[in-house]
N, C-alpha and C positions, 0 to 999 in steps of 0.2 A: 504493500500500500504506500509506504513512504517513497519507494522508487517510482511508483506511478505518479504520485503527487509532484515529485521533482521533475520528472519527464514532462508532465503536463504544464507545469509552471515555466520551464525552460522553453517549451514549444510555443506557448502563448506569448512569452516575452519576445521570442524570435520573430513571430508573426507580427506583433505590434511594432517592433523595431523596424521590420521591413516596410510596414505601412507608413510609419512616420518618416522614415529615412528616404524612401524611394517614391512615395506618392506626393504630389503637390498638396499644399495645405487643404484645399477643398476636398481632395480625395480622401485624405486622412480624416477629415471631419465627417464625411459621408460614412466612412467605415465605422467610426465611433458611434454615429447616430444609429446605424443598423444594429450594432451590438446592444445599445441601450433600448432600441425598439423591441428586440427579442426579449430583453429583460422585462419591459412593460407588458408584453404579451404573456409571459410566464406569470407576472404578478396578477394579471386579470383572473387567473384561475383561483387565486386566494379569495376572491370576492363573492364566490357563490353564483357567478353568472353562468347560466346554462346555455344561453343563446350565443352562437358564434358572432352574430351581429352586435350584441351588447359588448362582447369582449373586444371586437374591432373598434367599436365606438370609444371604449375606454382608452385604447391605444392612441386613437386620433386626438382625443381630448388632451392626453398627457403630452403628446408631441406638440400640439398647439401651445400648450403651456410652456414647453421648453423654448419655443421660438419667442414667445412674449417675454419671458424672463431674460433671455439672452439679449433682446433689444433693450430692455429696461436696464440691464447691467452696465451699459455704457454711459448712463447718466452719472454725474459726479457723486461719488460715495455709494452708488447703488450696489456695486459688486460686493463691497464689504458688508453692507446691510443684509443682503441675501445670504451671504455665507455666515454671518453672525447669527441670523435666525436659524440657519441649518445647524450650527454648532449647538444652539440651545435645544433644538429638536433631538439631537443625538444624546444630549445629557438627560432629557426626558426618557428617551429609549432605555438608557442605562437603568433608570429607576424601574421602568416597565419590566425589563427582563428579570430583575431580581424579584418581582412580585408575580411572575407567571406561574401557574395558569390563571388567566383572567378572561373575561368575556371580551370579544372583539366585534363590536357592531360593524355592520357593513360600511357605514360612513367613515369609521376609523380606518378600515382597510383601504378605502378609496383614497383618503387623505395621505395615508402612510406611503402608498405607492408614489404619489407626487413628491413627497418630502425625501424619499430615498433616492429616486431616479433623476428627477429634474435638476437638483443642485449638483449631482455627480456629473451629469452631462455638461452643465454650465462650467463647472470648475475645469474639467478636462479640455473643453473646447477653448476656454480662455487661456489655459496653460499652453495649448498648442500654438496659439497666436503670439505668445510672449517671446522675448529674446531668450535664446537657448531652450525654446519650448520642447523640442524633441528630447533633449537631455533631461529636462524636468519631468516629463511624462514617464520616461523609462525609469527614472530614479524613484518616483513615488511608487511605481509598481514593484520595484526591487524591495522597497521598505515593506510593502504589504506582503509580498510573497516570502520575504525573509521571516516575517512574523508568523505566517502560516506554517512554513516548513519547520522553523525552529520549534514552534509550539507542538507540532505533531511528533517530531523526533524526540524531543525531551519528554513529552507526555508519555510516549510509548515506553521509553526507557526508565523513567523515574516517577511517572505520574501516580500519585496516591490520593491527593485531596481533590475532590470534584469541585469544579468552578461554579457552575450553575446546572446541577444535574437534571432539573425539571425542564430545562430548555435544550441542553446539549450534553448528554451523559458522558460523552467521550472526552470532553475538555477538562483539564485539571489546572490547578494553580501552578504546579511545577511546569507544565507545558506553557502556560501563559508567560511565566517569567522567562523561560527559555526562548520563546519567540521574541519577546521584547529585547532580550540580550543580543540575539542575532541581528535584529533590526538596528540596535545601537551600534554594532560594528559597521553595518552598512552606512549608517548615518555619519560616523566618523570619516569613512572613505568619501562620502558625499561632500562633507565639509571641506576636505582637501581638494576635491575635484572642482567644486564651485567657488573655492576660495572664500569661504564664509567663516565667521567666528564660530569655533567649535562648540562653545557653551550654548549659545542661543540656537544654533542650527540643530545640534543634537537634541536639545530639549524639545524643539518643535517636532522632530522626527519620532521621538519617544511618545509624545502625545498622539501623533498620527498612528503609530503602532498600536497604542492602547485602544484608540477609538475604532481602529479597523476591526478589532475583535467584536465590538458592539454591532457593526454592520453585519457580520456573520450571524450573530445571535438573533437579530430581528427577523432575518429570513428564516432561521430555524423556528422561531415562534410561529410564523405563519404556516410553515410546512407542518408543524405539529398540530396546529389548530385545524388544519384541513386533512390530516391523516396522510401526508405525503412524505416519502423518503427523499425525493429529489424534486427540484423545481422544474426539471425537464429532462430530455434525453439527447440534447444536442451533442454532448461529449460522451460517447459510450464509456460506461464505467465511472464517469465523473459527474454525471448529472447535467443540469441545464446551464443556461447563460447566467442566471441569478446566482447559482452555486459558485460560479467562477468570478463574478464581479461584486458579490455582496460586500466584501471587505473594502474594495476600492470605492464603493458608493459612499461609505462613511469617511474613508481616509482622504480622498481627493479634495473635497470641499474644505476640510480642516487644514490640509497642506497648503492650498492656495490662499486661504485666509491668513495663515502664518506668513507666507511669502509676501502678501500684500502689506501686512504690518511692517515688514522689513524693507518695503519699497522695491521688491524684486519683480513684481508683476503689476 
C-alpha cells in the first residue's frame, strides 16, 4: 500500500509538472479546472441527489461560482478576504471532525462543496499566474504529499494512538507527527530554493501541512455519512479525484494566503 501511494503521488506530480511546464498558462488552467470539475461531480453524490440532471446542475452552479469568485478576487484586498474566510471555514471543519458523527443537512452538504472546491481552484489558478507560479504549485503539492506519505509510513510502523477514529480509523497521532516532520524537511528545502526566511516560511508550511490533514478528514466525513469507501473510481485502487485532491483543497488556499501576507503573490 505504501509503495502504491508513493507511485501514485510521484505519477501525479509528474503529470502536473508536465502540465504546468509544457502547456501554456491557459492550458494548465483548463486542466486544473477539469480536475476540480471531476471533484465537484464526485461531491454531488454526497448530497443525496438521485437525478443525473440535478447532479449536473450542481456542477454548473459551482463552476459559475468559481468564475464569479475569480473575477471578484482581482478587486483590491478581495483575494485575501476570500482566503481568510476559507481559513476560518477550515478551522470550523476542525471542530466539526472532532464532534463527528453529526447530522449533515443537505444545505450543509451543498455549502461545504462550495467552500472546499471553489477556494482551492481560486488559490491554484492565482498561484499559476504568479511569478514562479509553476514552482509554487509543484512545491505546495510536495508539502501535501510529503505529509500524506510520511503520515502513512510512520503510522504503519509506529502508529498506536488513533487520531480521530470515528472519522478515519487508520490515522494515528504518530502518523500525523511523522507526516508533519517530513513536510518540515520539504519546507526547509523550499526555503532555500525560494530564498525565503526559514523561520517564517517553514512555519507557514507546517501550518499548511497540518491543515491538509483536515481536508482529508472532511471528505472522509462525507464518505462515511453516505456509506462510501471511495469518492470515485477514476484511479483504480486509489479511489476518485476527491480522494486525491482533498488535502490540496485545504492546503492550497492557506498556502496562498500565507504567501500573500508575505507579499509573494
